[in-house]
C-alpha positions in Angstrom: 28.1 -14.2 10.4 25.0 -14.4 12.6 21.5 -13.6 11.3 21.5 -10.4 13.4 24.8 -9.2 12.1 23.8 -10.0 8.5 20.6 -7.9 8.8 22.6 -5.0 10.3 25.1 -5.3 7.4 22.3 -5.2 4.9 20.7 -2.1 6.4 23.9 -0.1 6.7 25.1 -1.0 3.1 21.8 -0.6 1.3 22.2 3.0 0.3 25.6 2.4 -1.2 25.3 -1.1 -2.7 21.6 -1.7 -3.5 22.3 -3.8 -6.6 24.7 -6.1 -4.7 22.1 -6.5 -1.9 19.4 -7.4 -4.3 21.6 -10.1 -5.7 22.3 -11.4 -2.2 18.6 -11.4 -1.4 17.8 -13.3 -4.6 20.2 -16.0 -3.6 19.6 -16.3 0.1 16.5 -14.6 1.6 12.9 -15.3 2.1 11.5 -18.8 1.6 7.8 -19.2 2.1 6.1 -21.8 4.2 5.7 -23.9 1.0 9.5 -24.0 0.6 9.4 -22.0 -2.6 11.6 -19.0 -3.1 9.8 -15.6 -3.1 10.7 -12.1 -4.3 12.5 -9.9 -1.9 10.5 -7.0 -0.2 12.3 -4.4 -2.4 11.5 -6.4 -5.6 7.8 -6.5 -4.5 7.6 -2.8 -3.9 9.6 -2.0 -7.1 7.3 -4.2 -9.2 4.1 -2.7 -7.8 5.3 0.9 -8.3 6.3 0.2 -11.8 3.0 -1.3 -12.7 1.0 1.5 -11.1 3.1 4.1 -13.0 2.5 2.2 -16.2 -1.2 2.5 -15.7 -1.1 6.2 -14.7 1.1 7.0 -17.7 -1.2 5.3 -20.2 -2.6 8.2 -22.3 -5.6 6.0 -23.4 -6.7 5.8 -19.8 -6.5 9.5 -19.0 -9.8 10.3 -20.7 -12.4 11.1 -18.0 -14.6 8.4 -19.5 -11.9 5.8 -18.7 -11.5 6.9 -15.1 -13.4 4.1 -13.5 -11.8 1.3 -15.6 -8.4 2.8 -14.7 -9.3 2.7 -11.0 -10.3 -0.9 -11.3 -7.0 -1.7 -13.0 -5.1 0.0 -10.2 -7.1 -1.9 -7.7 -6.2 -5.2 -9.3 -2.4 -4.3 -9.4 -2.3 -3.0 -5.9 -4.5 -5.7 -4.4 -2.0 -8.3 -5.7 0.7 -6.9 -3.5 -1.2 -5.4 -0.5 -2.8 -7.5 2.2 -6.0 -5.6 2.6 -7.4 -8.0 5.2 -4.4 -7.3 7.5 -4.7 -3.6 6.9 -8.4 -3.8 7.7 -7.7 -5.6 11.0 -5.0 -3.2 12.0 -7.2 -0.2 11.2 -10.4 -1.4 12.9 -8.5 -3.0 15.9 -11.0 -4.1 18.5 -13.9 -3.4 16.1 -12.8 -6.2 13.8 -13.5 -9.2 16.1 -17.2 -8.7 16.5 -17.8 -8.6 12.7 -19.3 -11.5 10.9 -17.5 -13.1 8.0 -19.8 -11.3 5.5 -19.3 -7.9 7.3 -15.5 -8.4 7.2 -15.6 -9.2 3.5 -17.7 -6.1 2.8 -15.4 -3.9 4.8 -12.2 -5.2 3.1 -13.7 -4.6 -0.4 -14.8 -1.1 0.5 -11.5 -0.3 2.1 -9.6 -1.7 -0.8 -11.3 0.7 -3.3 -10.8 3.6 -0.9 -7.1 2.9 -0.4 -6.4 2.2 -4.1 -7.6 5.7 -4.8 -5.6 7.2 -2.0 -2.4 5.5 -3.0 -2.8 6.3 -6.7 -3.6 9.9 -5.9 -0.5 10.1 -3.6 2.0 9.1 -6.2 0.2 10.2 -9.4 2.0 13.5 -9.4 5.3 11.7 -9.5 4.5 9.5 -12.5 7.6 9.6 -14.8 9.8 10.9 -12.0 12.5 8.8 -10.4 11.8 6.6 -7.4 14.8 6.0 -5.1 15.0 2.7 -3.3 16.9 3.7 -0.2 17.1 0.6 2.0 15.6 -2.6 3.1 15.3 -4.1 6.6 14.1 -7.6 7.4 13.2 -8.9 10.8 11.8 -12.5 10.6 8.6 -12.4 8.7 8.4 -8.6 8.7 10.3 -6.0 6.5 10.4 -2.3 5.8 11.4 -0.9 2.4 12.3 2.8 2.4 11.7 4.7 -0.9 11.6 8.3 -1.9 9.4 9.9 -4.6 11.5 12.6 -6.3 10.6 15.6 -8.5 12.3 18.8 -9.4 10.6 20.6 -6.6 10.1 18.1 -3.7 11.1 14.8 -2.3 8.6 12.7 -0.4 9.7 9.7 1.7 7.4 6.7 1.3 8.2 3.6 3.3 6.4 0.3 2.9 5.9 -2.2 5.7 5.5 -5.8 4.6 5.0 -9.3 6.1 5.2 -12.8 4.7 1.9 -14.5 3.8 1.9 -17.9 2.1 5.5 -17.5 1.2 5.1 -14.0 -0.4 5.8 -10.5 0.8 2.7 -8.3 1.1 2.5 -4.6 2.2 0.3 -3.9 5.2 1.1 -0.2 5.8 2.6 2.8 4.0 4.4 5.6 5.8 4.0 8.6 3.5 6.1 11.6 4.6 6.2 10.3 8.1 2.5 9.5 8.4 1.3 5.9 8.8 -1.7 5.2 6.5 -3.0 2.6 9.0 -2.7 4.8 12.0 -4.2 7.7 10.2 -7.4 5.8 9.3 -7.5 4.0 12.6 -7.9 7.4 14.3 -10.5 8.5 11.8 -12.5 5.3 11.9 -12.4 5.1 15.7 -13.8 8.6 15.9 -16.7 7.8 13.5 -17.5 4.6 15.3 -17.3 6.2 18.8 -19.4 9.3 17.9 -21.9 7.4 15.6 -21.6 3.7 14.7 -19.8 1.1 12.6 -22.7 1.2 10.2 -22.1 4.9 9.7 -18.4 4.2 8.9 -19.5 1.6 6.2 -21.9 4.1 4.8 -19.2 6.8 4.4 -16.8 4.3 2.9 -19.5 3.2 0.4 -20.3 6.7 -0.6 -16.6 7.4 -1.4 -16.1 4.1 -3.3 -19.3 2.7 -4.9 -20.9 6.2 -5.2 -17.8 7.5 -6.9 -18.4 5.2 -9.9 -21.3 7.5 -10.7 -20.1 10.8 -9.4 -16.4 11.1 -10.3 -15.9 12.9 -13.6 -12.7 14.9 -13.4 -9.8 13.2 -11.6 -8.8 10.7 -8.9 -7.6 13.7 -7.0 -11.1 14.8 -6.4 -11.8 12.0 -3.9 -12.0 13.3 -0.3 -9.8 11.1 1.8 -10.9 12.3 5.1 -14.0 10.5 6.2 -14.5 12.7 9.3 -15.2 15.9 7.3 
């Protein structure tokens, strides 16, 4: 069976035989540049969601006084599986190249905190609810894992796009209910830079991350995720 045919077989069979596919992936898919075996894209997504829900479900971390430590824990978990540098480059596009190394590092850190809150807020309402892993599609060093957050009232599709970096799958975009996180913020950031400046974008990001350490008292859901407001 050719590589192309095998990928098509995996995509068509995923919804009906996910356990068997995961076994096949464990045995035969995704070797890093170092030659070491890596987790499949689905396993990476599943592990990340499980760890995030574990933090969100921890009653000891739901006290408002523990809000900031909880956010930092979420940042650490999510950062271990998300390529924030790649997400930053794809979001800033042409505005990334002129930045110095220190400016890039600053932006990545601010964006990381901002996105960690966004992601946690998006799925927090589904903590304890089932997550359906619908399918996985791999094309070379890129993959897409389709999932669905389910509750008694609504079902939200959430798809993860990943790429291989140093032999490991990392997410670089999330498609939540049909909306790309990267494209959404690319549009917002471009508007701010075009109408004002890159420095203004950094200021707004800093206010919604560093400033939140002092100002947030109620819930992660209080964070305004639109920077253009």
